C-alpha positions as CSV (number, residue, x, y, z in Angstrom):
1,X,13.5,48.3,-16.6
2,X,10.3,46.5,-17.6
3,X,7.2,48.6,-17.2
4,X,3.5,47.7,-17.2
5,X,1.0,49.4,-19.3
6,X,-2.5,48.8,-20.7
7,X,-3.5,49.0,-24.3
8,X,-6.9,50.7,-24.3
9,X,-7.3,51.4,-28.1
10,X,-9.1,48.1,-28.6
11,X,-12.4,46.3,-27.8
12,X,-11.1,45.2,-24.4
13,X,-8.2,46.5,-22.3
14,X,-5.0,44.5,-22.7
15,X,-2.3,44.4,-20.0
16,X,1.3,44.2,-21.2
17,X,4.8,44.2,-19.6
18,X,7.3,45.9,-21.9
19,X,11.1,45.6,-21.4
20,X,11.7,48.5,-23.7
21,X,14.9,49.0,-25.5
22,X,15.9,49.0,-29.2
23,X,16.4,45.3,-29.6
24,X,14.4,43.1,-32.0
25,X,10.9,42.7,-30.5
26,X,9.5,39.4,-29.2
27,X,5.8,39.1,-28.2
28,X,5.4,36.6,-25.4
29,X,2.1,34.7,-24.8
30,X,1.3,32.6,-21.7
31,X,-0.8,29.5,-21.4
32,X,-4.4,28.8,-20.4
33,X,-4.9,30.0,-16.8
34,X,-1.6,31.8,-16.7
35,X,-0.5,35.4,-16.8
36,X,2.3,37.5,-18.3
37,X,4.3,37.0,-15.1
38,X,5.3,33.5,-16.2
39,X,7.9,35.1,-18.5
40,X,9.5,37.2,-15.8
41,X,12.2,34.5,-15.1
42,X,13.2,34.3,-18.8
43,X,16.1,36.5,-19.7
44,X,16.4,37.3,-23.4
45,X,19.3,39.8,-23.4
46,X,19.4,42.4,-26.2
47,X,15.7,42.0,-27.2
48,X,12.7,44.0,-26.5
49,X,10.3,41.6,-24.9
50,X,6.6,42.3,-24.6
51,X,4.5,39.9,-22.5
52,X,0.8,40.3,-22.5
53,X,-2.2,38.9,-20.5
54,X,-4.5,37.1,-22.9
55,X,-8.2,38.1,-22.9
56,X,-9.9,36.9,-19.8
57,X,-6.6,36.4,-18.0
58,X,-4.6,38.5,-15.5
59,X,-5.3,42.2,-15.8
60,X,-6.7,42.1,-19.3
61,X,-10.4,42.6,-20.0
62,X,-13.0,39.9,-20.4
63,X,-14.4,38.8,-23.7
64,X,-15.8,35.6,-25.2
65,X,-13.1,33.3,-26.5
66,X,-12.6,33.2,-30.2
67,X,-9.3,32.5,-31.9
68,X,-9.7,35.3,-34.4
69,X,-10.6,37.8,-31.6
70,X,-7.6,36.6,-29.6
71,X,-5.3,37.2,-32.7
72,X,-6.9,40.7,-33.1
73,X,-5.8,41.3,-29.5
74,X,-2.3,40.6,-30.5
75,X,-2.6,42.9,-33.4
76,X,-3.7,45.7,-31.1
77,X,-0.7,45.2,-28.9
78,X,1.7,45.1,-31.8
79,X,0.2,48.2,-33.4
80,X,-0.2,50.3,-30.2
81,X,3.4,49.5,-29.0
82,X,4.9,50.0,-32.4
83,X,6.4,46.5,-32.5
84,X,6.4,46.3,-36.3
85,X,7.0,42.7,-37.3
86,X,7.9,40.9,-34.1
87,X,8.8,37.3,-33.4
88,X,6.1,35.6,-31.4
89,X,6.7,33.0,-28.7
90,X,4.1,31.2,-26.6
91,X,3.6,28.5,-24.0
92,X,0.8,26.0,-24.3
93,X,-2.3,28.0,-25.4
94,X,0.1,30.8,-26.2
95,X,2.1,28.5,-28.4
96,X,-1.0,27.6,-30.3
97,X,-1.8,31.3,-30.8
98,X,1.8,31.9,-32.0
99,X,1.3,29.3,-34.8
100,X,-1.9,31.0,-35.8
101,X,-0.2,34.4,-35.8
102,X,2.4,33.1,-38.2
103,X,-0.3,31.7,-40.5
104,X,-2.0,35.1,-40.5
105,X,1.4,36.8,-40.9
106,X,3.7,34.8,-43.2
107,X,6.2,37.6,-43.0
108,X,6.7,36.9,-39.2
109,X,10.5,36.4,-38.7
110,X,10.1,33.4,-36.3
111,X,7.7,31.7,-33.9
112,X,8.4,29.6,-30.8
113,X,5.9,27.0,-29.6
114,X,6.6,25.7,-26.1
115,X,4.4,22.6,-25.8
116,X,1.4,24.1,-27.4
117,X,0.6,21.2,-29.6
118,X,-2.5,19.4,-28.4
119,X,-4.7,18.9,-25.4
120,X,-4.3,15.7,-23.4
121,X,-8.0,15.2,-24.2
122,X,-7.1,14.4,-27.8
123,X,-8.5,12.1,-30.4
124,X,-8.1,8.4,-29.2
125,X,-5.9,7.8,-32.3
126,X,-3.3,10.1,-30.7
127,X,-2.3,7.5,-28.1
128,X,-0.5,4.8,-30.2
129,X,0.6,1.5,-28.7
130,X,-1.9,1.7,-25.8
131,X,-4.6,-1.0,-25.2
132,X,-7.8,0.5,-26.5
133,X,-9.9,-0.4,-23.5
134,X,-7.3,0.9,-21.0
135,X,-7.0,4.1,-23.2
136,X,-10.7,4.7,-23.2
137,X,-10.9,4.3,-19.4
138,X,-8.0,6.6,-18.8
139,X,-9.5,9.3,-21.2
140,X,-12.8,9.0,-19.4
141,X,-11.1,9.6,-16.1
142,X,-9.2,12.5,-17.5
143,X,-12.4,14.1,-18.9
144,X,-14.1,13.8,-15.5
145,X,-11.1,15.4,-13.8
146,X,-11.1,18.3,-16.3
147,X,-14.8,18.7,-16.0
148,X,-14.6,19.0,-12.3
149,X,-11.7,21.5,-12.6
150,X,-13.6,23.6,-15.1
151,X,-16.7,23.7,-12.9
152,X,-14.6,24.8,-9.9
153,X,-13.4,27.8,-11.8
154,X,-16.9,29.2,-11.8
155,X,-17.2,29.1,-8.0
156,X,-15.8,31.4,-5.3
157,X,-12.4,30.2,-4.0
158,X,-12.0,29.5,-0.3
159,X,-9.0,31.3,1.3
160,X,-6.8,28.1,1.4
161,X,-7.3,27.7,-2.4
162,X,-6.7,31.3,-3.2
163,X,-3.2,31.0,-1.7
164,X,-2.4,28.5,-4.5
165,X,-3.0,31.2,-7.2
166,X,-0.8,34.2,-8.1
167,X,-2.6,37.4,-7.1
168,X,-2.7,38.4,-10.8
169,X,-4.8,35.3,-11.6
170,X,-7.6,36.3,-9.1
171,X,-10.5,38.7,-9.3
172,X,-13.0,39.9,-6.8
173,X,-16.8,40.2,-7.4
174,X,-19.4,41.0,-4.8
175,X,-16.9,40.6,-2.1
176,X,-15.9,37.1,-3.2
177,X,-12.7,35.9,-4.9
178,X,-12.6,34.0,-8.2
179,X,-9.9,32.6,-10.4
180,X,-9.3,33.9,-13.9
181,X,-10.2,32.8,-16.5
182,X,-13.7,31.7,-15.6
183,X,-15.4,28.5,-16.4
184,X,-17.1,29.9,-19.6
185,X,-13.8,30.8,-21.2
186,X,-12.2,27.6,-20.2
187,X,-15.0,25.6,-21.8
188,X,-14.8,27.7,-24.9
189,X,-11.1,27.1,-25.4
190,X,-11.1,23.4,-24.3
191,X,-13.4,22.1,-27.0
192,X,-12.1,24.0,-30.0
193,X,-10.2,22.1,-32.8
194,X,-7.0,24.1,-32.5
195,X,-6.7,23.5,-28.8
196,X,-7.4,19.8,-29.3
197,X,-4.7,19.6,-32.0
198,X,-2.5,22.3,-33.4
199,X,0.0,19.9,-35.0
200,X,-1.8,19.9,-38.4
201,X,-1.4,23.7,-38.6
202,X,2.4,23.4,-38.3
203,X,2.5,21.8,-41.8
204,X,1.2,25.1,-43.2
205,X,3.9,27.4,-41.7
206,X,6.3,29.1,-44.0
207,X,8.3,31.1,-41.4
208,X,11.0,29.5,-39.2
209,X,9.5,27.8,-36.2
210,X,10.9,26.2,-33.1
211,X,8.8,23.6,-31.3
212,X,9.9,22.5,-27.8
213,X,8.3,19.4,-26.3
214,X,8.7,18.0,-22.8
215,X,9.8,14.5,-21.9
216,X,8.1,14.3,-18.5
217,X,4.5,14.0,-17.4
218,X,2.6,17.2,-16.5
219,X,2.1,17.6,-12.7
220,X,-1.3,16.4,-11.5
221,X,-1.9,14.3,-14.6
222,X,-2.7,10.6,-14.3
223,X,0.4,8.4,-14.4
224,X,0.9,5.2,-16.1
225,X,0.7,4.6,-19.9
226,X,-1.6,7.4,-21.0
227,X,0.9,10.2,-21.0
228,X,3.6,8.0,-22.4
229,X,1.3,7.1,-25.3
230,X,0.4,10.7,-25.7
231,X,4.1,11.6,-26.1
232,X,4.5,8.8,-28.7
233,X,1.6,10.3,-30.7
234,X,3.1,13.8,-30.6
235,X,6.5,12.5,-31.8
236,X,4.8,10.4,-34.5
237,X,2.9,13.4,-35.8
238,X,5.8,15.8,-35.6
239,X,7.9,13.6,-37.8
240,X,8.2,14.7,-41.4
241,X,7.3,18.3,-40.9
242,X,8.8,20.9,-43.3
243,X,12.5,21.8,-42.6
244,X,11.5,25.3,-41.4
245,X,10.0,23.7,-38.3
246,X,12.6,22.5,-35.8
247,X,11.8,20.2,-33.0
248,X,13.6,20.1,-29.7
249,X,13.0,18.0,-26.6
250,X,13.5,19.3,-23.1
251,X,13.9,17.2,-19.9
252,X,11.0,19.0,-18.2
253,X,7.2,18.8,-17.8
254,X,4.6,21.0,-19.4
255,X,5.5,23.9,-17.0
256,X,8.9,24.1,-18.6
257,X,9.1,27.9,-18.2
258,X,8.9,27.5,-14.5
259,X,11.0,24.3,-14.2
260,X,13.8,25.1,-16.7
261,X,13.8,28.9,-17.5
262,X,17.5,29.1,-18.3
263,X,17.4,26.1,-20.7
264,X,14.2,27.5,-22.4
265,X,15.8,31.0,-22.7
266,X,19.0,29.5,-24.2
267,X,17.0,27.5,-26.8
268,X,14.9,30.6,-27.7
269,X,17.9,33.0,-27.8
270,X,19.8,30.7,-30.2
271,X,16.9,30.2,-32.5
272,X,15.9,33.9,-32.6
273,X,19.5,34.9,-33.3
274,X,19.6,32.6,-36.2
275,X,16.3,33.9,-37.6
276,X,16.3,37.7,-37.3
277,X,13.9,40.1,-38.9
278,X,14.6,40.4,-42.6
279,X,15.8,36.8,-42.9
280,X,19.5,37.4,-43.0
281,X,21.7,35.5,-40.5
282,X,23.6,37.7,-38.2
283,X,27.3,38.2,-38.8
């Protein structure tokens, strides 16, 4: 049975959920604003799965966002839990971290990136085929919406809004309830180059990688042409990647772990089985 524990031999405490067992280990990383619970519905039989709350999220400690520091957090979990050389899978922000982990650890047996490629607030050139004036208006509206959302994360949440968050994503200070992560961490992540576009980093990977992209608009995003153009840009820039990077499309939105857990699990299980530690295909 999975059990929760906290890694304390590190700069900040790191909350993890460990399935245990003797199977090949897989480290699971959630997205921005998520928690380790997003992986609970994913069944990866025969593997030791370890999901963690990223810094500033869930039950893990607070710390300023820095990509290298976040990777050091992963190092602490791997070391303290004796995971050796795990495969790493991540959704959204977690997928971006998985790619950077593989760049730091070329010996990594495999990485899985679930729609952790680029922010919707990307470079205007990443929306091909869209009228420039319409594109710029849509991007300005998107920025305003994200600015308002980020600002709201720094304010206490009224009870009716608290009910929209999982309990693990809330914290209480001075008798008032706030969402995690806070506005400062959100802003720090949002404006970094890897979050705006991780696709260029994929070209430097040497280990096997699976990239899963959605075909549907994310919930709450503006409709119309912007997201369609965004997907065209993603497909354009994923073309011609090295053969060790495999691309799969899934009939889902960005929250594919919630929407299609069985399909995601099947894709991951097949890919990981074909790329075990040591590089030898299973019999």
